[in-house]
TORKEKE-865358 format. One line per 4 residues: number of its first residue (from 1); for each residue x, y, z of C-alpha. Coordinates in Angstrom, 1 decimal. Layout:
REM TORKEKE-865358
NUM	X Y Z; ...
This chain:
REM TORKEKE-865358
1	5.3 35.4 -27.1; 8.7 36.5 -25.5; 10.1 32.9 -25.3; 13.2 34.3 -23.3
5	10.8 35.4 -20.3; 12.4 34.2 -17.2; 9.2 32.5 -16.1; 8.9 30.7 -19.6
9	12.0 29.6 -19.2; 11.8 28.2 -15.3; 8.5 26.4 -16.8; 10.0 25.1 -19.9
13	13.2 23.5 -18.1; 11.9 22.8 -14.9; 11.3 18.9 -13.4; 7.7 20.0 -13.7
17	6.9 20.6 -16.7; 4.0 19.2 -18.3; 3.6 16.9 -20.5; 1.8 16.2 -23.5
21	-2.0 16.0 -23.4; -4.4 17.1 -20.6; -2.8 20.1 -18.0; -5.4 21.3 -15.6
25	-4.4 24.2 -13.2; -5.4 24.0 -9.8; -6.6 28.3 -9.8; -7.5 30.0 -7.4
29	-6.9 33.6 -8.7; -4.2 34.6 -6.6; -0.8 35.8 -8.0; 1.0 32.3 -8.0
33	-2.1 30.5 -9.8; -2.8 33.2 -12.1; 0.8 33.3 -13.5; 1.0 29.8 -13.8
37	-2.3 29.5 -15.8; -1.0 32.4 -17.9; 2.5 31.2 -18.5; 0.8 27.6 -19.7
41	-1.5 29.3 -22.2; 1.5 30.9 -23.5; 3.4 27.7 -23.7; 0.7 25.1 -24.6
45	1.6 25.0 -28.6; 5.3 24.0 -27.6; 4.0 21.6 -24.2; 1.4 20.1 -26.7
49	-1.2 20.4 -23.8; -4.9 20.9 -23.5; -5.2 23.4 -20.8; -8.2 23.4 -18.5
53	-8.5 25.3 -14.7; -10.6 24.1 -12.0; -11.2 26.7 -9.0; -12.1 25.4 -6.0
57	-14.7 27.3 -3.4; -13.7 26.3 0.5; -17.5 27.6 1.3; -15.2 29.8 3.8
61	-14.3 33.9 3.7; -18.2 34.7 2.3; -18.1 37.4 -0.3; -14.6 37.3 -0.4
65	-14.0 33.7 -1.9; -17.7 34.5 -4.0; -15.1 37.3 -5.8; -11.9 35.0 -6.4
69	-14.6 32.7 -8.1; -16.0 35.6 -10.1; -12.3 36.6 -10.9; -11.1 33.2 -12.2
73	-14.4 32.9 -14.4; -13.4 36.2 -15.8; -9.7 35.1 -16.6; -10.6 31.8 -18.2
77	-13.6 33.5 -20.4; -10.6 36.2 -21.6; -8.3 33.2 -22.5; -10.7 30.9 -23.7
81	-9.2 28.5 -21.0; -12.4 25.8 -19.8; -13.3 26.3 -16.2; -14.9 24.2 -13.6
85	-16.0 25.6 -10.6; -16.4 23.1 -7.5; -17.8 23.9 -4.2; -16.9 22.2 -1.1
89	-17.8 22.8 2.3; -14.5 23.0 4.6; -15.8 24.0 7.8; -18.5 20.8 8.3
93	-15.4 18.6 6.8; -13.7 19.9 10.0; -15.7 19.4 12.0; -16.8 16.1 11.2
97	-13.7 15.0 11.6; -11.9 16.9 13.8; -9.6 18.5 11.8; -8.4 22.7 11.8
101	-9.6 24.4 8.8; -6.6 24.2 7.1; -6.0 20.7 7.0; -9.6 20.2 6.2
105	-9.5 22.4 3.1; -6.2 21.0 1.5; -7.8 17.5 2.0; -11.1 18.8 0.0
109	-9.3 20.9 -2.2; -6.9 18.0 -3.7; -10.6 15.9 -3.6; -12.3 17.9 -5.7
113	-9.2 18.3 -8.5; -8.8 14.9 -8.7; -12.4 14.6 -9.2; -13.1 17.4 -11.8
117	-9.7 16.7 -13.3; -9.7 12.7 -14.0; -7.3 12.7 -17.0; -4.0 13.9 -17.4
121	-1.9 16.4 -15.2; -2.9 18.5 -12.5; -0.5 21.7 -12.0; 0.0 23.7 -9.0
125	1.8 26.9 -8.4; 3.9 26.3 -5.7; 6.7 28.0 -6.0; 10.4 28.5 -4.2
129	9.0 30.3 -1.5; 6.3 27.3 -0.6; 9.0 25.0 -1.0; 11.7 26.6 1.3
133	8.5 27.4 3.7; 7.8 23.4 3.8; 11.6 22.3 4.1; 11.8 24.6 7.5
137	8.0 23.5 8.4; 9.4 19.6 8.8; 12.8 20.9 10.2; 11.0 22.9 12.9
141	8.8 20.0 13.8; 11.3 17.0 13.3; 12.0 15.3 10.4; 13.7 12.6 8.3
145	14.9 12.9 4.8; 11.6 12.2 3.4; 10.1 15.2 5.2; 13.1 17.8 4.5
149	12.9 16.7 0.5; 10.6 19.9 0.6; 7.9 19.5 -2.1; 8.1 17.6 -4.8
153	8.0 18.6 -8.7; 6.3 15.6 -9.7; 4.0 13.5 -7.2; 2.0 11.3 -9.0
157	-0.4 13.5 -11.2; 0.1 16.4 -9.5; 3.1 18.6 -10.7; 4.3 21.9 -9.8
161	6.1 23.8 -12.8; 6.5 27.0 -10.6; 8.9 25.4 -8.0; 12.3 27.1 -9.1
165	10.3 30.5 -9.3; 10.7 33.2 -6.5; 8.0 35.6 -5.9; 9.3 38.7 -7.7
169	9.6 37.0 -11.2; 5.9 35.5 -10.6; 4.7 39.4 -9.8; 7.1 40.7 -12.5
173	5.6 38.3 -14.7; 2.0 39.3 -14.0; 2.9 42.6 -14.6; 4.5 41.9 -18.1
177	1.4 40.6 -19.1; -0.8 43.5 -17.6; -3.0 41.1 -15.3; -4.4 41.3 -11.8
181	-5.0 39.0 -9.1; -6.9 38.8 -5.7; -5.5 38.6 -2.8; -6.6 35.6 0.0
185	-6.6 37.6 3.3; -5.9 34.8 5.4; -2.5 34.7 3.9; -1.9 37.9 6.3
189	-2.9 36.5 9.6; -0.5 34.9 11.6; -2.7 31.9 12.3; -1.0 29.8 10.5
193	2.2 28.6 11.2; 3.5 28.5 7.5; 2.1 32.1 7.7; 4.1 33.0 10.1
197	7.2 31.5 8.4; 6.4 33.1 5.0; 5.9 36.7 6.9; 8.8 36.3 9.6
201	11.3 33.5 9.5; 11.9 33.4 6.2; 12.6 37.4 5.7; 14.9 37.0 8.2
205	16.9 34.4 6.9; 17.0 36.3 3.4; 18.8 39.5 5.6; 21.0 37.4 6.3
209	21.4 35.9 2.8; 19.7 36.4 0.1; 20.0 33.2 -2.1; 18.8 31.2 0.9
213	15.7 30.3 -1.0; 17.8 28.4 -3.9; 20.6 27.3 -1.1; 17.5 25.7 0.6
217	15.6 23.9 -2.1; 19.8 22.5 -3.8; 19.7 21.0 -0.1; 16.3 19.4 -0.7
221	17.4 18.6 -4.2; 20.3 16.9 -2.6; 18.2 14.8 -0.1; 15.5 13.6 -2.6
225	18.6 12.2 -4.6; 20.1 10.5 -1.2; 16.6 9.4 0.0; 15.4 7.6 -3.2
229	18.7 6.1 -2.9; 18.4 4.6 0.5; 14.6 3.8 0.1; 15.5 1.6 -3.0
233	18.1 0.1 -1.2; 15.4 -0.5 1.3; 13.3 -2.0 -1.4; 15.4 -4.5 -2.0
237	16.2 -5.6 1.5; 12.7 -6.0 2.3; 12.0 -8.2 -0.2; 14.8 -9.9 0.5
241	13.7 -10.1 4.1; 10.0 -10.8 3.9; 8.0 -13.8 4.1; 5.1 -13.7 2.1
245	3.7 -16.9 3.7; 4.6 -16.0 7.4; 4.3 -12.5 7.4; 7.6 -12.0 9.0
249	10.9 -9.9 8.6; 14.0 -12.3 8.6; 17.5 -11.2 9.1; 17.1 -7.5 9.6
253	20.4 -7.1 11.5; 22.4 -7.4 8.6; 21.7 -4.4 7.0; 22.7 -0.5 8.4
257	19.9 0.9 10.2; 19.1 3.7 7.7; 17.8 0.9 5.8; 16.1 -1.0 8.7
261	14.3 1.7 9.5; 12.7 2.2 6.1; 12.1 -1.4 5.9; 9.8 -0.7 8.9
265	8.0 1.7 7.1; 7.4 0.1 4.1; 5.8 -2.6 6.2; 3.5 -0.2 8.1
269	2.6 1.1 4.5; 2.0 -1.9 2.8; 0.0 -3.8 5.6; -3.8 -4.2 4.5
273	-6.4 -1.3 5.3; -7.4 -0.4 8.0; -4.1 0.2 9.3; -3.2 3.5 9.4
277	-0.3 4.5 11.2; 2.5 7.4 10.9; 5.0 5.7 13.4; 7.3 8.6 15.4
281	10.9 8.5 15.2; 10.9 7.2 18.7; 8.1 4.2 17.7; 10.9 3.2 15.2
285	13.8 3.2 17.3; 12.0 1.1 19.9; 11.1 -1.7 16.9; 15.1 -1.7 16.3
289	16.1 -1.8 19.3; 13.7 -5.1 19.9; 15.2 -6.5 16.4; 18.9 -6.1 17.2
293	18.0 -7.6 20.7; 16.3 -10.5 19.0; 13.0 -10.5 20.9; 10.7 -7.5 22.0
297	7.0 -6.1 21.8; 6.2 -2.6 20.7; 2.5 -1.3 20.7; 1.9 0.9 17.6
301	-1.3 1.8 18.3; -4.7 0.2 20.2; -4.5 -2.7 18.3; -1.0 -2.7 16.5
305	1.9 -4.5 17.3; 5.6 -5.5 16.7; 6.6 -8.2 17.9; 10.4 -9.6 17.3
309	10.4 -13.8 17.9; 13.7 -15.3 17.3; 14.9 -12.6 15.3; 12.0 -12.1 13.0
313	9.8 -9.1 13.1; 6.2 -9.1 12.5; 3.8 -6.3 12.2; 0.7 -7.6 13.6
317	-3.1 -6.4 13.8; -4.9 -8.5 17.0; -7.7 -9.7 14.9; -9.9 -12.1 16.4
321	-12.4 -14.1 15.2; -15.8 -14.3 17.1; -17.5 -15.8 14.4; -17.3 -18.1 11.7
325	-16.4 -16.4 8.4; -17.6 -18.2 5.5; -15.1 -19.1 2.6; -15.0 -18.0 -0.5
329	-13.3 -18.6 -3.6; -11.3 -16.0 -4.8; -9.4 -13.6 -2.1; -10.5 -14.3 1.6
333	-9.3 -11.4 3.8; -9.4 -11.8 7.4; -6.3 -10.7 8.8; -4.5 -7.1 7.9
337	-1.5 -8.7 7.3; -2.1 -11.4 4.9; -5.1 -13.3 2.8; -5.7 -16.9 2.3
341	-6.6 -17.3 -2.0; -8.6 -20.1 -2.7; -9.3 -21.9 -5.7; -10.9 -24.8 -7.5
345	-10.5 -26.3 -10.3; -11.1 -29.8 -12.5; -8.6 -32.5 -11.9; -6.6 -33.3 -14.6
349	-3.7 -36.5 -14.9; -1.0 -33.6 -13.8; -2.8 -32.3 -10.9; -3.4 -36.2 -9.8
353	0.3 -36.5 -9.6; 1.1 -33.6 -8.0; -1.8 -33.8 -5.4; 0.8 -35.8 -2.6
357	3.6 -33.0 -2.5; 0.6 -30.5 -2.4; -1.3 -32.1 0.5; -0.7 -29.0 2.6
361	-2.9 -27.0 0.4; -4.9 -28.9 -1.6; -8.3 -31.0 -0.8; -11.1 -32.8 -2.8
365	-13.5 -30.5 -3.0; -16.4 -33.3 -3.4; -15.4 -34.8 0.3; -16.1 -31.1 1.8
369	-18.9 -31.3 3.8; -21.7 -28.5 3.8; -20.1 -24.8 3.0; -17.0 -24.6 4.2
373	-15.7 -21.8 6.8; -12.9 -20.1 8.6; -12.8 -19.2 12.4; -9.9 -19.9 15.4
377	-9.1 -23.2 16.6; -10.8 -24.0 19.4; -9.4 -26.2 22.5; -11.3 -29.7 21.1
381	-10.3 -29.2 17.7; -8.2 -32.9 16.0; -6.8 -32.5 12.5; -6.0 -36.1 11.5
385	-3.1 -35.4 8.6; -2.6 -38.4 6.0; -0.6 -41.4 6.8; -1.5 -40.9 10.2
389	-3.7 -43.9 12.6; -4.0 -41.4 15.4; -5.5 -37.9 16.4; -4.0 -35.2 17.6
393	-5.1 -31.7 18.9; -5.2 -29.2 16.6; -3.6 -26.9 19.2; -0.9 -29.2 19.7
397	0.5 -29.5 16.1; 0.3 -25.3 15.8; 2.3 -25.3 19.2; 5.1 -27.8 17.4
401	5.1 -26.2 13.9; 4.0 -22.4 14.3; 6.0 -19.7 15.3; 4.3 -18.0 18.3
405	4.0 -14.4 16.7; 2.2 -16.4 13.6; -0.6 -18.8 15.8; -3.3 -15.6 16.2
409	-3.3 -15.5 12.6; -3.8 -18.6 11.1; -6.3 -19.3 8.3; -8.3 -22.9 9.6
413	-10.7 -24.3 7.2; -13.7 -26.4 8.6; -16.7 -27.8 7.4; -20.1 -29.7 9.2
417	-18.1 -32.2 10.5; -14.4 -30.7 11.6; -11.4 -29.4 10.9; -10.5 -29.9 7.3
421	-7.3 -27.9 6.6; -4.9 -25.2 8.5; -2.2 -23.1 7.5; 1.3 -24.5 8.1
425	-0.2 -27.5 9.1; -1.9 -29.4 6.5; -5.0 -31.1 4.8; -7.1 -33.5 6.9
429	-7.0 -36.9 6.0; -10.5 -36.9 5.0; -10.3 -34.3 2.4; -6.8 -35.4 0.6
433	-7.0 -35.7 -3.3; -6.5 -39.0 -4.6; -6.7 -40.7 -8.0; -10.6 -40.4 -7.8
437	-10.7 -36.8 -7.1; -12.5 -34.6 -9.6; -12.3 -31.1 -8.4; -9.3 -30.0 -6.5
441	-9.5 -27.0 -4.0; -6.6 -24.9 -3.7; -5.7 -22.6 -0.5; -2.6 -20.5 -0.6
445	-1.3 -17.9 1.7; 0.1 -14.5 0.5; 1.1 -11.1 2.3; -1.8 -8.6 1.9
449	-0.2 -5.7 0.6; -2.0 -2.1 -0.2
């Protein structure tokens, strides 16, 4: 092994260098993945890696795909590298999920890699040309800083050891090794926008400046550092502004727009599934306008809204309980924005001393009649609070004490005799813990985050 080989040096010195342990190469049989496999084979002792390979047969390209699988098997047998071949049906998956064949293949490929290589790191053969294509792809379609970072050298368990290497270096390495590779015919069609970037735009840019790939990579690296800093600042702002009980974001106007925009993204990303929204820049700008004005509503999807009320931003999914939901000890997930965590413990002297202060969230478990359940507030519901000698409609108490955007997502608990607890309001007098209580039920509201 020649430690001064340019490609080996690129792997040893790159940010995508494998960590010691299991390293599985995503091996297609093409020039890039073949070079990556051979690089890591030569460096396996220096890197202290247990080298393996996975080939994904996509169920497309017929005999050509079978040829690729056979080639991968031959190479791995030659070098004694363990190989798994995983078969997936891309056309069926694309049709079922209404995806392009290219998108379906990418999704299934990564799913197959994660399943076949559950331990260690997974190395893919993305190189400098792929990196530039990705940056240009996002630039042409309109992207923020996050998209213009291109391909990251590390992303979870995925590593890209060849990300700084250019295609001529890869081909030269294979020639020095005396190894061949297979070609994917779909790489030469103009049906894919990435293929057109690779075949037409990048060669044009390289004629203008032969160092364009390095310059694009340098710009992407600078943007990656800037994005990391802004994301860190947005995380700090999010934690400072987010009300983990009410679910609103307070005081956003004090932050600069780049921070605010990232906070909106963070909230959407962290809402409990099944919320899946990829907001456009125009959508984020509309949210920001409402925040700066102190009020307004933006529809983000069919059931998801951004609502600004008295300067507080709420991201909400419209969910209405059409039927009662039985209370569970532990997490009760009814609304996407938050959950109700219910615990039950034996009363002790300490809890008896505290029950007065905790009236808003503690109940005497043994005073509850029947199986407690959650449902929406009805017009005729009453909640008699401790220390009050009169009944008040629950709806009026909610209107007086709860901000409008939070009213539709209140956890309200009932038993066979009526309302026994309402989030933000308190516990009914008839189930209030006292000195004789033996079991205490505690209901706490927490933000539901992925």
